[in-house]
Structure formats: structure tokens, C-alpha cells
N, C-alpha and C positions, 0 to 999 in steps of 0.2 A: 791584165783585171785578175781578182784573184778569187775563183766563187769557190771552193774550198776556205767551211770553218779551220782555224786551229783554237783546241784547248788543253791546255793543260795541267792536271788534277797533280799536284801534293797532299797528300792522307798520312796522316801521324810520321810530322817529319818535322824537327828542326831549324831554324836558320839555317841554311848552308852557301857555300860562294857560289855553285855550280846552279846554283837558286835559277838566277836571273838571265843565264846563256839559256839552260831546259826551255822559260816560259815566255823568254824576247818574242813579243809583237804578238800574240797571240789573241783569239779575239774574245778568249775567253781562262779566267783563270780558277779554278776550287782547289781553293787553299783551306787546310783544316786551321780553325781559330782556337783554341781548345781554351785557352785564359785572356782571359782582361790587360789592353796596357797597361801596366804597373806590374805585371806579373812573370818579368821575362824569365827571373834565377828560378823560378820554378819549372818553368814549361823548357827553357835550357837542363836541366838537370831531369827532368823525366819524359827527353827528348821528342817533345812538342814547340808550337807556336803558337804566339799572341795574336791579340785580330791587327797591335803594329808591324808584327811581323809581316804578317801575311799583306798588310796595305803598305808597305815600303817595299817591299818584292814586288806588289804589282805595277807600281810607280816607274823602280829601276826597268823596271822590264818591258814598261810600254804596253799593258794591254790595255784592251774599251772597258773589262768586266770584272770585278772582283764575287767573287759568290763564296762569303764562310761557312765553312761547312765544320762537323766536330765540337759542335759547343761544349764545353763542360755540364752537368748537370746540374751544377753551382748554379747557372746562370737557367732557371724554369723561368722567370717571372715574364712577363712582356716589359717589366720597366729594362731591365737586367740586360733583355733580348737590345732594346732602341737602347742602351746605352756604349754594350759593343756596336751598334753600327753606328753612333753617333764618335766613339776610337775610334776606326777604323776610316769614316767619313770627314776626319780634320786631315789625312795619309792622303787618302786616295777617293775622291767623291764618289766615285762609282762604283762604290762596291757594297753590299749587302749583304745580311744575315740570313740564311735557310733556311731549310728545315728537308728532313727524308723527306723524302718520295718527291717534292717539290719540280714541281716541271718549269723551263722555259723554254721560249726560241731561240735561238743563235744567230 
């Protein structure tokens, strides 16, 4: 029985092959998701990730929970943040867009 919790944190990063190994079987993956799904070219160019990049990583790495952070200021409206949540959920259902200073039990 594992008593310790494993948390993997990826901030200000674009998708990379080593990420799956680093996050493998984590209890929680905290991952920046600056852009919406469909903005992969922009994200790649500025060394950031999309919600779909983060969700795909969570799925491949077999993590339990994905918290999406570092959301672009272009997505300030509640409906826009819900859209990001839905995009992530289609790939990895245990996803949640979170805000600064949010607190969660792990």
C-alpha cells in the first residue's frame, strides 16, 4: 500500500516525449494549459501547452487527476473556462480548470 502521494507539476512548457515518464501513475498532474484545443501551433511556437496537450499527457501517463493551470487571460469569462474544461474532459474525464490559490485535498 502506497501512503505517499505523487504530484507531477508541469509549468510553462510545451508537450515533450519525456513528460509521460515523469508523470507516470501520479496521483495528481498539475499542468499549464495556456491555450484552448485547436491552438496547438500557437502553443508550440510560444513553448506552452493546450488543454488537449495536458489531457493527452494525463491519459498516457495514467494519472488519477489533472488540474489545468496558467490559463491565458483571453479566457476570463466563465463560459470560456467551462469550454476549456469540456475540451479536456473529452480526452481525460478527471480534468479540472483551476485558479490561483485554489486548495484541494489529495
